[in-house]
Steps between C-alpha positions, in 0.01 A plus 500: 500500500818609671588319830673721753484312837649789692413753776374833354406837644146522648349709215633290211179292459295827481740640243478174289117513518491868405703405193216263400684180592425222744741359760496220750629579847543334838509689826772348717424516870799300627748761619802270450395437143464871428847553660643241263323659203630844605855357511448366148362837395807677645724289271276570204505874562881489548538329159272760343706781655825346372354498150341846504717688757196724572375679805161354429642152561661617820153623607367151430780342705435743789128414502575127508745544786258721699224243451740219603588696815137537589440125452794439733340715766670841455303792372623714207545792745708289738706353218587845374589603856739200510649604168572845638632363831745276318605786278563721801710226666681354199448751222340473159651411163539854370882520474555182304750357748634167384669309785795297376653367818538536876826420692 
């Protein structure tokens, strides 16, 4: 038996069962607990990205952040609008500008 004790995507138990294995899960209804678990998951996904440097890991990070936003009361759609709004006001990170100092 492998102990995971972590938040997983909603379909993971079905995938495990389809593979002929059993799993034990708990549905967390406490929103603050889920927020905390999502914050932990964001760190986990960041570490996985740092190791793999793959777009797939970026997709996992985005999903975690979108879910976290929803748990904090902002829809995915509204979060993406905010991302665009901030990009319009302050720019993106496309040019690779590295600020050294300001006098």
